[in-house]
KEKETOR-601381 format. One record per residue (C-alpha): residue number from 1; x, y, z; residue in three letters. Coordinates in pm, whole numbers, plus 50000, padded with zeros to 5 digits. Layout:
// KEKETOR-601381
[NUM, [X, Y, Z], 'ALA']
...
This chain:
// KEKETOR-601381
[1, [50000, 50000, 50000], 'UNK']
[2, [50122, 50348, 49911], 'UNK']
[3, [50055, 50533, 50241], 'UNK']
[4, [50163, 50869, 50101], 'UNK']
[5, [49916, 50839, 49817], 'UNK']
[6, [49635, 50725, 50048], 'UNK']
[7, [49715, 51008, 50291], 'UNK']
[8, [49705, 51256, 50002], 'UNK']
[9, [49370, 51114, 49882], 'UNK']
[10, [49225, 51144, 50233], 'UNK']
[11, [49347, 51505, 50252], 'UNK']
[12, [49204, 51577, 49906], 'UNK']
[13, [48866, 51429, 50001], 'UNK']
[14, [48856, 51640, 50318], 'UNK']
[15, [48928, 51949, 50109], 'UNK']
[16, [48655, 51860, 49858], 'UNK']
[17, [48403, 51797, 50139], 'UNK']
[18, [48492, 52121, 50317], 'UNK']
[19, [48470, 52310, 49990], 'UNK']
[20, [48127, 52162, 49913], 'UNK']
[21, [47995, 52276, 50251], 'UNK']
[22, [48143, 52624, 50206], 'UNK']
[23, [48011, 52654, 49850], 'UNK']
[24, [47668, 52533, 49960], 'UNK']
[25, [47652, 52792, 50239], 'UNK']
[26, [47774, 53069, 50009], 'UNK']
[27, [47522, 52976, 49739], 'UNK']
[28, [47239, 52970, 49992], 'UNK']
[29, [47335, 53309, 50138], 'UNK']
[30, [47375, 53464, 49795], 'UNK']
[31, [47056, 53300, 49669], 'UNK']
[32, [46864, 53453, 49960], 'UNK']
[33, [46959, 53798, 49832], 'UNK']
[34, [46835, 53717, 49481], 'UNK']
[35, [46513, 53541, 49580], 'UNK']
[36, [46362, 53783, 49834], 'UNK']
[37, [46086, 53770, 49963], 'UNK']
[38, [46161, 53398, 49964], 'UNK']
[39, [46471, 53236, 50099], 'UNK']
[40, [46662, 53025, 49849], 'UNK']
[41, [46552, 52712, 50038], 'UNK']
[42, [46185, 52819, 50019], 'UNK']
[43, [46231, 52892, 49649], 'UNK']
[44, [46380, 52546, 49589], 'UNK']
[45, [46097, 52387, 49790], 'UNK']
[46, [45844, 52538, 49551], 'UNK']
[47, [46058, 52436, 49252], 'UNK']
[48, [46060, 52079, 49389], 'UNK']
[49, [45680, 52090, 49422], 'UNK']
[50, [45647, 52206, 49062], 'UNK']
[51, [45853, 51907, 48948], 'UNK']
[52, [45606, 51665, 49105], 'UNK']
[53, [45257, 51572, 48984], 'UNK']
[54, [45004, 51781, 49178], 'UNK']
[55, [44859, 51479, 49358], 'UNK']
[56, [45209, 51366, 49469], 'UNK']
[57, [45332, 51684, 49638], 'UNK']
[58, [45363, 51522, 49979], 'UNK']
[59, [45620, 51635, 50235], 'UNK']
[60, [45808, 51307, 50184], 'UNK']
[61, [45818, 51344, 49804], 'UNK']
[62, [45931, 51706, 49827], 'UNK']
[63, [46199, 51604, 50078], 'UNK']
[64, [46317, 51325, 49846], 'UNK']
[65, [46335, 51566, 49553], 'UNK']
[66, [46546, 51809, 49759], 'UNK']
[67, [46758, 51545, 49931], 'UNK']
[68, [46638, 51692, 50261], 'UNK']
[69, [46474, 51556, 50573], 'UNK']
[70, [46098, 51541, 50623], 'UNK']
[71, [46136, 51763, 50929], 'UNK']
[72, [46329, 52027, 50736], 'UNK']
[73, [46071, 52033, 50456], 'UNK']
[74, [45787, 52050, 50709], 'UNK']
[75, [45945, 52371, 50846], 'UNK']
[76, [45994, 52515, 50498], 'UNK']
[77, [45637, 52436, 50397], 'UNK']
[78, [45510, 52589, 50722], 'UNK']
[79, [45693, 52913, 50647], 'UNK']
[80, [45555, 52916, 50292], 'UNK']
[81, [45205, 52855, 50428], 'UNK']
[82, [45241, 53151, 50670], 'UNK']
[83, [45329, 53370, 50371], 'UNK']
[84, [45014, 53249, 50191], 'UNK']
[85, [45215, 53089, 49910], 'UNK']
[86, [45100, 52729, 49967], 'UNK']
[87, [44810, 52545, 50121], 'UNK']
[88, [44822, 52205, 50287], 'UNK']
[89, [44544, 51961, 50201], 'UNK']
[90, [44485, 51595, 50290], 'UNK']
[91, [44622, 51353, 50033], 'UNK']
[92, [44360, 51171, 49830], 'UNK']
[93, [44602, 50879, 49783], 'UNK']
[94, [44730, 50833, 50139], 'UNK']
[95, [44528, 50918, 50451], 'UNK']
[96, [44849, 50961, 50652], 'UNK']
[97, [44993, 51220, 50415], 'UNK']
[98, [44921, 51575, 50305], 'UNK']
[99, [44975, 51743, 49972], 'UNK']
[100, [45119, 52090, 49941], 'UNK']
[101, [44957, 52309, 49677], 'UNK']
[102, [45080, 52638, 49537], 'UNK']
[103, [44831, 52922, 49583], 'UNK']
[104, [44766, 53192, 49323], 'UNK']
[105, [44989, 53423, 49529], 'UNK']
[106, [45255, 53152, 49530], 'UNK']
[107, [45237, 53118, 49152], 'UNK']
[108, [45252, 53496, 49108], 'UNK']
[109, [45555, 53508, 49338], 'UNK']
[110, [45733, 53236, 49144], 'UNK']
[111, [45662, 53407, 48811], 'UNK']
[112, [45795, 53735, 48948], 'UNK']
[113, [46097, 53542, 49076], 'UNK']
[114, [46181, 53417, 48727], 'UNK']
[115, [46427, 53706, 48711], 'UNK']
[116, [46593, 53554, 49017], 'UNK']
[117, [46670, 53241, 48823], 'UNK']
[118, [46804, 53432, 48525], 'UNK']
[119, [47022, 53673, 48722], 'UNK']
[120, [47138, 53429, 48989], 'UNK']
[121, [47230, 53154, 48744], 'UNK']
[122, [47405, 53399, 48511], 'UNK']
[123, [47608, 53543, 48797], 'UNK']
[124, [47715, 53226, 48976], 'UNK']
[125, [47795, 53021, 48665], 'UNK']
[126, [47945, 53306, 48463], 'UNK']
[127, [48291, 53149, 48443], 'UNK']
[128, [48169, 52801, 48344], 'UNK']
[129, [48140, 52690, 47985], 'UNK']
[130, [47883, 52435, 47870], 'UNK']
[131, [48119, 52138, 47897], 'UNK']
[132, [48225, 52232, 48253], 'UNK']
[133, [47860, 52262, 48358], 'UNK']
[134, [47782, 51919, 48214], 'UNK']
[135, [48083, 51767, 48393], 'UNK']
[136, [47996, 51938, 48722], 'UNK']
[137, [47637, 51814, 48701], 'UNK']
[138, [47753, 51457, 48634], 'UNK']
[139, [48009, 51469, 48917], 'UNK']
[140, [47754, 51603, 49166], 'UNK']
[141, [47509, 51328, 49068], 'UNK']
[142, [47789, 51073, 49112], 'UNK']
[143, [47872, 51212, 49456], 'UNK']
[144, [47503, 51201, 49553], 'UNK']
[145, [47505, 50825, 49481], 'UNK']
[146, [47772, 50756, 49749], 'UNK']
[147, [47511, 50563, 49949], 'UNK']
[148, [47349, 50390, 49652], 'UNK']
[149, [47062, 50638, 49626], 'UNK']
[150, [47004, 50798, 49288], 'UNK']
[151, [46940, 51171, 49278], 'UNK']
[152, [46576, 51244, 49203], 'UNK']
[153, [46663, 51569, 49040], 'UNK']
[154, [46498, 51839, 48841], 'UNK']
[155, [46549, 51700, 48492], 'UNK']
[156, [46178, 51669, 48415], 'UNK']
[157, [45985, 51963, 48281], 'UNK']
[158, [45840, 52179, 48553], 'UNK']
[159, [45462, 52155, 48602], 'UNK']
[160, [45382, 52526, 48608], 'UNK']
[161, [45142, 52704, 48378], 'UNK']
[162, [45330, 52917, 48129], 'UNK']
[163, [45241, 53265, 48247], 'UNK']
[164, [45505, 53440, 48037], 'UNK']
[165, [45450, 53512, 47670], 'UNK']
[166, [45710, 53430, 47406], 'UNK']
[167, [45844, 53786, 47399], 'UNK']
[168, [45896, 53789, 47778], 'UNK']
[169, [46076, 53454, 47759], 'UNK']
[170, [46300, 53574, 47476], 'UNK']
[171, [46383, 53895, 47665], 'UNK']
[172, [46471, 53696, 47978], 'UNK']
[173, [46698, 53460, 47781], 'UNK']
[174, [46860, 53757, 47606], 'UNK']
[175, [46922, 53926, 47944], 'UNK']
[176, [47065, 53598, 48074], 'UNK']
[177, [47303, 53570, 47780], 'UNK']
[178, [47414, 53932, 47805], 'UNK']
[179, [47465, 53911, 48181], 'UNK']
[180, [47649, 53579, 48153], 'UNK']
[181, [47878, 53712, 47884], 'UNK']
[182, [47942, 54048, 48060], 'UNK']
[183, [47787, 54263, 47789], 'UNK']
């Protein structure tokens, strides 16, 4: 056994882990500034809901989508409910569960937050090219599988009514491109 190599690998893994935690905290803090009046975690909770069929938006399913605990998602949903952005209704499929539904105010908030996605993504990934983003995504999915669990990510189309017209979408994408390319 090459102890020096193994020691180096252990050190490297500790650095990667520490960096992931730091990056995660920094992204959350920065995301909070972009997503006001929501926190970035509340925003992602709603995004997770929108990636689930409406009759499957249980706390457990949202937690699985986010890779979070049921308790954490219960707190997030409670804060969204206090803001009037979601309602909690009994599940028609499972008497022990509840479904979380986006209210009209919640939908309006998410539509108004579409600029958050454009600006935030353009700013944080500005120095990444397409290939680097693809590699990073694959590596993060690989890391997620460390315990044998596949990431139930956000690859599927979001289940939100299209409330933006084509011109608004094109303007947002143009702004994204300009911001990303520092123009």
